C-alpha positions as CSV (number, residue, x, y, z in Angstrom):
1,M,-99.3,-41.8,-89.7
2,S,-99.0,-43.6,-86.4
3,T,-101.4,-43.4,-83.5
4,E,-98.8,-41.5,-81.5
5,D,-98.4,-39.0,-84.3
6,L,-102.1,-38.5,-84.5
7,E,-102.4,-38.0,-80.8
8,K,-99.5,-35.5,-80.9
9,Y,-101.2,-33.6,-83.7
10,E,-104.6,-33.5,-81.9
11,T,-102.9,-32.3,-78.7
12,E,-101.1,-29.5,-80.6
13,M,-104.4,-28.5,-82.3
14,E,-106.2,-28.4,-78.9
15,L,-103.5,-26.2,-77.5
16,Q,-103.6,-23.9,-80.5
17,L,-107.4,-23.7,-80.1
18,Y,-107.1,-22.9,-76.4
19,R,-104.6,-20.1,-77.1
20,E,-107.0,-18.6,-79.7
21,Y,-109.8,-18.8,-77.2
22,R,-107.7,-17.1,-74.5
23,D,-106.8,-14.3,-76.9
24,I,-110.3,-13.5,-78.0
25,V,-112.6,-14.3,-75.1
26,R,-112.7,-10.7,-73.9
27,Q,-114.3,-9.6,-77.2
28,F,-117.5,-11.5,-76.4
29,T,-120.4,-11.1,-74.1
30,Y,-121.7,-14.6,-73.7
31,V,-120.5,-18.2,-73.3
32,V,-123.0,-20.7,-74.7
33,E,-122.7,-24.5,-74.3
34,T,-124.9,-27.1,-76.0
35,E,-124.5,-30.9,-76.1
36,R,-122.4,-30.6,-79.3
37,R,-120.6,-27.3,-79.2
38,F,-119.1,-24.4,-77.2
39,Y,-119.6,-20.9,-78.4
40,L,-118.7,-17.3,-77.6
41,A,-121.2,-14.8,-78.8
42,N,-122.2,-11.1,-78.6
43,A,-125.9,-11.7,-79.0
44,V,-128.0,-14.7,-77.9
45,D,-131.7,-15.4,-78.5
46,L,-133.0,-18.5,-76.7
47,Q,-136.5,-19.6,-77.4
48,V,-138.4,-22.6,-75.9
49,R,-140.5,-24.3,-78.6
50,E,-142.9,-27.2,-78.6
51,A,-143.8,-29.6,-81.4
52,G,-145.9,-32.8,-81.1
53,G,-145.7,-32.6,-77.3
54,E,-141.9,-32.4,-77.3
55,V,-140.1,-29.4,-76.0
56,Y,-137.0,-28.2,-77.7
57,F,-134.8,-25.1,-77.8
58,E,-134.1,-22.8,-80.7
59,L,-130.9,-20.8,-80.2
60,K,-129.8,-17.9,-82.4
61,L,-126.3,-16.5,-81.9
62,S,-124.8,-13.5,-83.7
63,D,-121.2,-12.4,-83.9
64,A,-120.0,-15.8,-82.7
65,W,-116.8,-17.9,-82.3
66,V,-117.1,-21.8,-82.3
67,W,-114.8,-24.1,-80.3
68,D,-114.1,-26.7,-83.0
69,M,-110.5,-27.6,-83.9
70,Y,-111.5,-29.1,-87.2
71,R,-113.3,-26.1,-88.5
72,P,-111.2,-23.9,-90.8
73,A,-113.1,-20.7,-89.9
74,R,-114.3,-20.4,-86.3
75,F,-115.7,-16.9,-86.5
76,V,-119.3,-16.9,-87.8
77,R,-121.8,-14.1,-88.3
78,N,-124.9,-16.1,-87.4
79,V,-125.6,-19.5,-85.8
80,R,-128.9,-21.3,-85.4
81,V,-129.0,-24.4,-83.2
82,L,-132.1,-26.6,-82.6
83,T,-131.7,-29.0,-79.7
84,F,-133.7,-31.2,-77.3
85,K,-130.8,-31.2,-74.9
86,D,-129.8,-28.6,-72.3
87,V,-128.4,-25.3,-73.3
88,N,-126.3,-23.2,-70.9
89,V,-125.9,-19.4,-71.5
90,E,-123.7,-17.3,-69.3
91,E,-122.9,-13.7,-69.5
92,L,-119.2,-13.0,-69.2
93,D,-117.8,-10.5,-66.7
94,K,-116.2,-7.5,-68.5
95,P,-113.4,-6.4,-66.1
96,D,-112.2,-2.9,-66.6
97,L,-109.4,-2.9,-69.1
98,E,-107.7,0.0,-67.3
99,L,-106.0,-0.9,-64.1
100,P,-106.6,1.5,-61.2
101,E,-103.6,3.6,-60.2
102,G,-101.8,2.1,-57.2
103,P,-99.5,3.9,-54.8
104,R,-96.6,5.6,-56.4
105,L,-93.1,4.8,-55.3
106,T,-90.6,7.6,-55.0
């Protein structure tokens, strides 16, 4: 496999992953970013911990989806992350799925 073939394969995998994300993002409540991964989740528990004078974060996610193109199953029931790096948790807007009625043309 040439370098060009590998780059094309990875580009196609990224595009497929983006399309999957776009199709499922509305099913989730939170977006979570760590230094290693990007997650969608419906439940997030973030705890600040201390051990030996060092502060770290313990993150528990439930009903989650993992952005990882090399992972065969991206949907996971529970995720536990321990990290000394920053964690970003954002609640997604849940726009109404029903559109308001507009003016009627006759």
